[in-house]
C-alpha positions as CSV (number, residue, x, y, z in Angstrom):
1,X,25.9,-23.3,10.2
2,X,29.3,-24.7,9.1
3,X,28.4,-26.1,5.5
4,X,28.0,-23.6,3.0
5,X,24.3,-24.0,2.1
6,X,22.7,-22.9,-1.6
7,X,20.5,-20.1,-0.7
8,X,17.8,-17.7,-2.1
9,X,16.2,-14.6,-0.8
10,X,12.4,-13.7,-1.1
11,X,11.5,-10.2,-0.9
12,X,8.0,-8.5,-1.1
13,X,6.7,-4.9,-1.0
14,X,3.2,-4.0,-0.8
15,X,1.4,-1.7,-3.6
16,X,1.8,1.5,-1.6
17,X,4.2,4.1,-2.1
18,X,6.1,3.9,-5.2
19,X,9.9,5.2,-3.8
20,X,12.4,4.0,-6.1
21,X,16.2,3.9,-5.6
22,X,19.1,4.1,-8.0
23,X,18.9,0.8,-8.9
24,X,15.2,1.3,-10.0
25,X,14.3,-1.1,-6.9
26,X,11.7,0.0,-4.5
27,X,13.7,1.4,-1.6
28,X,12.0,-1.2,1.3
29,X,12.5,-3.9,-1.3
30,X,16.4,-2.9,-1.7
31,X,16.9,-2.8,1.9
32,X,15.5,-6.1,2.5
33,X,17.4,-7.7,-0.1
34,X,20.5,-6.0,1.4
35,X,19.7,-7.1,4.9
36,X,19.2,-11.1,3.7
37,X,22.5,-10.8,1.9
38,X,24.4,-9.7,4.8
39,X,23.0,-12.5,7.2
40,X,23.8,-15.0,4.7
41,X,27.2,-13.7,4.4
42,X,27.3,-13.9,7.9
43,X,26.3,-17.6,8.2
44,X,28.7,-18.2,5.2
45,X,26.0,-19.4,2.6
46,X,25.9,-18.5,-1.1
47,X,22.9,-16.6,-2.6
48,X,22.0,-18.0,-5.9
49,X,18.9,-16.1,-6.6
50,X,16.6,-13.3,-5.2
51,X,12.8,-13.5,-6.0
52,X,11.1,-10.2,-6.1
53,X,7.5,-9.5,-5.6
54,X,7.4,-5.7,-6.1
55,X,3.9,-3.9,-5.8
56,X,2.3,-7.0,-4.7
57,X,-0.5,-7.9,-1.9
58,X,0.3,-10.4,0.3
59,X,-3.2,-11.3,0.5
60,X,-3.1,-14.6,-1.6
61,X,0.0,-16.5,-2.7
62,X,-2.0,-16.7,-6.2
63,X,-1.0,-13.0,-6.7
64,X,2.6,-13.6,-5.8
65,X,4.3,-14.8,-9.0
66,X,7.9,-14.5,-7.6
67,X,6.8,-16.4,-4.5
68,X,5.3,-19.2,-6.8
69,X,8.5,-19.5,-8.7
70,X,10.4,-19.9,-5.7
71,X,8.6,-22.6,-4.5
72,X,8.6,-24.2,-8.0
73,X,12.4,-24.1,-7.9
74,X,12.5,-25.2,-4.5
75,X,10.7,-28.4,-5.7
76,X,13.4,-28.9,-8.6
77,X,15.9,-28.9,-5.6
78,X,17.8,-25.6,-6.8
79,X,18.5,-24.4,-3.0
80,X,18.0,-25.4,0.5
81,X,17.8,-22.2,2.5
82,X,15.5,-19.1,2.2
83,X,16.1,-15.7,3.8
84,X,13.3,-13.3,4.4
85,X,13.4,-10.1,6.2
86,X,10.3,-10.5,8.1
87,X,7.2,-12.9,8.4
88,X,4.7,-10.5,7.0
89,X,7.0,-9.9,3.9
90,X,6.5,-13.8,3.2
91,X,2.6,-13.2,2.9
92,X,-0.3,-12.4,5.0
93,X,-2.4,-15.4,4.3
94,X,-2.1,-17.7,7.2
95,X,-3.0,-20.9,5.3
96,X,-0.8,-19.8,2.5
97,X,2.2,-19.1,4.6
98,X,2.1,-22.2,6.9
99,X,1.5,-24.4,3.6
100,X,4.6,-23.0,2.2
101,X,6.4,-23.5,5.0
102,X,5.5,-27.0,5.4
103,X,6.1,-27.7,1.7
104,X,9.5,-26.2,1.9
105,X,10.1,-28.4,5.2
106,X,9.4,-31.6,3.4
107,X,11.8,-30.4,0.7
108,X,14.4,-29.8,3.1
109,X,14.5,-26.2,2.9
110,X,14.6,-24.1,6.0
111,X,13.3,-20.2,6.1
112,X,14.9,-17.6,8.2
113,X,13.1,-14.7,8.9
114,X,16.1,-12.1,9.9
115,X,14.2,-9.4,11.7
116,X,11.7,-11.7,13.8
117,X,14.5,-14.0,14.7
118,X,12.9,-16.9,13.3
119,X,14.7,-19.9,11.7
120,X,12.7,-23.1,10.5
121,X,15.8,-24.9,10.7
122,X,15.3,-25.3,14.6
123,X,12.3,-26.9,16.1
124,X,11.1,-23.8,17.8
125,X,11.2,-21.8,15.0
126,X,8.5,-23.8,13.2
127,X,6.2,-23.1,16.3
128,X,6.8,-19.6,16.5
129,X,6.3,-18.9,12.7
130,X,3.0,-20.2,12.7
131,X,2.0,-17.9,15.1
132,X,3.2,-14.9,13.7
133,X,1.6,-16.2,10.4
134,X,-1.7,-15.8,12.1
135,X,-0.6,-12.4,13.5
136,X,0.5,-11.1,9.8
137,X,-3.3,-12.3,8.6
138,X,-4.9,-10.5,11.5
139,X,-3.0,-7.2,10.7
140,X,-4.1,-7.6,7.0
141,X,-7.6,-7.9,8.4
142,X,-7.3,-5.0,10.7
143,X,-6.2,-2.8,7.8
144,X,-9.0,-3.9,5.7
145,X,-11.4,-3.0,8.1
146,X,-9.8,0.2,9.3
147,X,-9.9,1.4,5.5
148,X,-13.5,0.3,5.4
149,X,-14.2,2.3,8.2
150,X,-12.9,5.4,6.9
151,X,-14.8,5.0,3.5
152,X,-17.8,4.7,5.6
153,X,-17.2,7.7,7.6
154,X,-16.5,9.3,4.4
155,X,-19.6,8.5,3.0
156,X,-21.7,9.4,5.9
157,X,-19.7,12.5,6.5
158,X,-18.7,11.5,9.9
159,X,-15.7,13.3,11.8
160,X,-12.5,11.3,12.0
161,X,-10.9,10.6,15.7
162,X,-9.1,14.0,15.6
163,X,-12.7,15.5,15.1
164,X,-12.0,16.8,11.7
165,X,-14.6,16.2,9.3
166,X,-13.4,13.7,6.2
167,X,-12.7,15.2,2.9
168,X,-13.2,18.7,2.1
169,X,-16.0,20.8,3.6
170,X,-19.0,22.0,1.4
171,X,-19.0,25.6,0.7
172,X,-22.3,27.3,1.3
173,X,-22.3,30.0,-1.2
174,X,-25.2,32.4,-1.9
175,X,-25.1,31.8,-5.9
176,X,-28.1,33.9,-6.5
177,X,-26.1,36.9,-5.0
178,X,-23.2,36.4,-7.1
179,X,-25.4,36.3,-10.2
180,X,-27.0,39.5,-9.0
181,X,-23.6,41.1,-8.8
182,X,-22.3,39.9,-12.1
183,X,-25.6,41.5,-13.8
184,X,-24.6,44.8,-12.4
185,X,-23.5,47.2,-15.0
186,X,-19.9,46.9,-16.4
187,X,-18.3,49.8,-14.3
188,X,-19.9,48.6,-11.1
189,X,-19.5,44.9,-11.4
190,X,-16.9,43.0,-9.5
191,X,-14.7,40.9,-11.3
192,X,-14.5,37.1,-10.9
193,X,-11.2,37.5,-9.0
194,X,-12.8,39.8,-6.5
195,X,-15.8,37.7,-6.0
196,X,-13.4,34.5,-5.6
197,X,-11.7,36.3,-2.7
198,X,-14.9,37.7,-1.2
199,X,-16.6,34.3,-1.2
200,X,-13.6,32.2,-0.5
201,X,-14.6,29.9,-3.8
202,X,-12.8,29.2,-6.9
203,X,-13.7,30.9,-10.1
204,X,-14.4,27.6,-11.8
205,X,-16.3,26.3,-8.6
206,X,-18.6,29.7,-9.0
207,X,-19.1,29.2,-12.7
208,X,-20.1,25.5,-12.0
209,X,-22.5,26.5,-9.3
210,X,-24.0,29.2,-11.5
211,X,-24.3,26.3,-14.4
212,X,-25.8,24.0,-11.7
213,X,-28.4,26.8,-10.8
214,X,-29.3,27.3,-14.5
215,X,-27.7,31.0,-14.3
216,X,-25.1,30.6,-16.9
217,X,-26.1,30.1,-20.8
218,X,-24.0,28.9,-23.9
219,X,-22.5,32.3,-24.0
220,X,-20.8,32.4,-20.9
221,X,-23.3,34.9,-19.5
222,X,-25.1,35.1,-16.3
223,X,-29.0,34.7,-17.2
224,X,-32.4,35.3,-15.5
């Protein structure tokens, strides 16, 4: 592009790990902004604004306030080009993404997805963007399905793909034996620390099991 175009950056990071940088931005968000700035500079365009949706899901554009602000500013004619790191950072809802691209296109605004090598200023870029938008939505659905399968396995006590059980294994502790040992004369009675080591269970865990079994009174003594 020979003419300098008023441009903006759109960056989004999902609500996952909160890794901040010195500029108090999510690390991935800062990386995305820097990548876009370098590309815009390479093309000789001026970045007039950066729209950041931090810790926001791309499931629906309704939940992406800065994305919607960008579209509103585009309608006001504030810029003519958007730089975005990847298609899936633009969103993960195919309908929303394609609708936004059509709107921007009608307003004479192009989008460049740098790492995907897509530029809607070119005819081929629009076709590819529609395909990748669908893939981004499919990826989101797969993530949701995998998460739900994991929860179902956890609820049913099923093993993971590695063969290990989900969560922490339940400890089968003979709580009656612990009670009997704690009822012994003081000189012969094992300490809570000794019992914890012998039965491989925390002291608080043993006490809770004693309470659940009715072997613990209000004065913190083993009974029955």
